C-alpha positions in Angstrom: -1.3 64.2 141.7 -2.8 61.4 144.1 0.3 62.1 146.2 -0.6 65.8 146.2 -4.0 65.2 147.5 -2.6 62.6 149.9 0.1 64.9 151.3 -2.5 67.8 151.5 -4.9 65.4 153.5 -2.3 64.4 155.9 -0.9 67.9 156.5 -4.4 69.1 157.6 -5.0 66.0 160.1 -1.5 66.8 161.5 -2.3 70.9 161.9 -5.6 70.5 162.7 -4.6 67.8 165.7 -1.7 70.2 167.0 -3.8 73.3 166.7 -4.0 74.9 170.5 -6.9 77.2 169.7 -9.2 74.4 169.7 -10.6 73.3 172.9 -9.4 70.3 174.2 -12.3 68.7 175.7 -15.9 68.5 174.3 -19.3 68.9 175.4 -22.0 66.7 175.6 -23.4 65.4 172.3 -20.2 67.0 170.4 -17.5 64.9 168.5 -14.4 63.8 170.6 -11.2 65.2 169.1 -8.0 64.6 170.4 -5.9 67.1 172.0 -2.2 67.9 173.4 -1.6 66.2 176.6 0.7 68.9 178.4 0.3 69.5 182.0 -1.6 72.7 182.0 -4.2 71.1 180.3 -4.5 67.6 182.2 -4.5 69.6 185.6 -7.0 71.9 184.3 -9.3 68.9 183.2 -8.5 67.0 186.7 -9.0 70.2 189.2 -12.0 71.7 187.3 -14.1 68.8 185.7 -13.3 65.7 187.6 -12.4 66.1 191.1 -15.8 67.2 192.8 -17.4 64.6 190.7 -15.0 61.9 192.1 -15.2 63.3 195.6 -19.2 62.7 195.4 -19.0 59.7 194.1 -16.2 58.2 196.7 -18.9 59.4 199.5 -21.7 57.0 198.3 -22.2 53.6 200.3 -20.7 51.4 197.5 -17.4 52.9 198.0 -17.2 53.0 201.6 -17.9 49.2 201.5 -15.3 48.6 198.8 -12.4 50.3 200.5 -13.1 48.5 203.8 -13.3 45.1 201.9 -10.0 45.9 200.1 -8.3 47.2 203.4 -9.0 43.8 204.8 -7.5 42.2 202.3 -4.2 44.5 201.9 -3.6 45.4 205.7 -2.7 41.9 206.5 -0.4 41.6 203.7 1.3 45.1 204.9 1.5 43.8 208.3 3.1 40.6 207.2 5.8 42.6 204.9 6.4 45.4 207.4 5.9 44.0 210.8 7.2 47.1 212.8 4.4 49.8 211.9 1.1 49.2 212.9 -1.5 49.6 210.0 -3.8 52.0 210.4 -7.2 51.1 211.7 -10.4 51.4 209.1 -13.7 51.2 210.3 -17.1 51.6 208.2 -19.4 53.3 209.8 -23.3 53.4 208.9 -25.5 56.2 208.3 
């Protein structure tokens, strides 16, 4: 009897987890559910929900400073490993 109940519960979890009718990403305040990680779902999530928010964050002063600081560490190493190509010039302008 317990085996039948356990298998029924396991089947319900597996079927519910891979159901395409459910939305993949939840809204604020909803429970987080797992979803299928296929290319259309990931592309839709990246292009619609993340890209614009990420671009607006990258325009802030903190990220401009971080990119310039990181480039000052990486570019000398890049120039040492590949002496022939000139590394791109990176400047940090203040508003």
